[in-house]
Structure formats: C-alpha cells, structure tokens
C-alpha positions, 0 to 999 in steps of 0.5 A: 211225903206228909201229904201222903201220910195225912191222906192215908190217915183220912182215908183209913178213918173214912173206911173205918167209919163206913165199916162201922156203919155197915156193921150197925146196919147189918145188926139192925136188919138182923134184929128187925128180922127177929122181931118180925117173925113172931109178929108175922106168926101172930098176924097169920094166926089171928087172920086164920081165926077170923076166916074160920069164924066167918066160914062158920057163920056162913055155913050156919046161915046156909044151914038155917036157911036150908032147914027153914025150907 
C-alpha cells in the first residue's frame, strides 16, 4: 500500500514538473514571436529602401548613358 502512495506522489511530481516546463516553453515561444514581428518589419523596410536606392542608381546611370549618346 505504501509503495502505491509513494509511486503516486512521485508520478504527480513528475507530471507537475513537465506541466511547468511546457508552460514556460509556451510563454517563451510567444515572447519570441512578439519580439520577432517588429524586427521582421524593420528588416523588410530596410531591404525595401536598399532595393529602391539601387534601382534609382541603375535608372539614373542608364539615363545618363542615353543622354550622352
């Protein structure tokens, strides 16, 4: 009888620990997502500015060559 009580206590402890770990990982994943969204937006905006600048330089160069002819 005592073995069953001890086993049950150990089992409940292990389940409780696993539940706590799962909860912590869920919170970490949500927080990472909240941090990643603004960073992704900043990255995309910066990339768009870079591409636009490059296109303007290419078009300006092509116009200069065309005007020189």
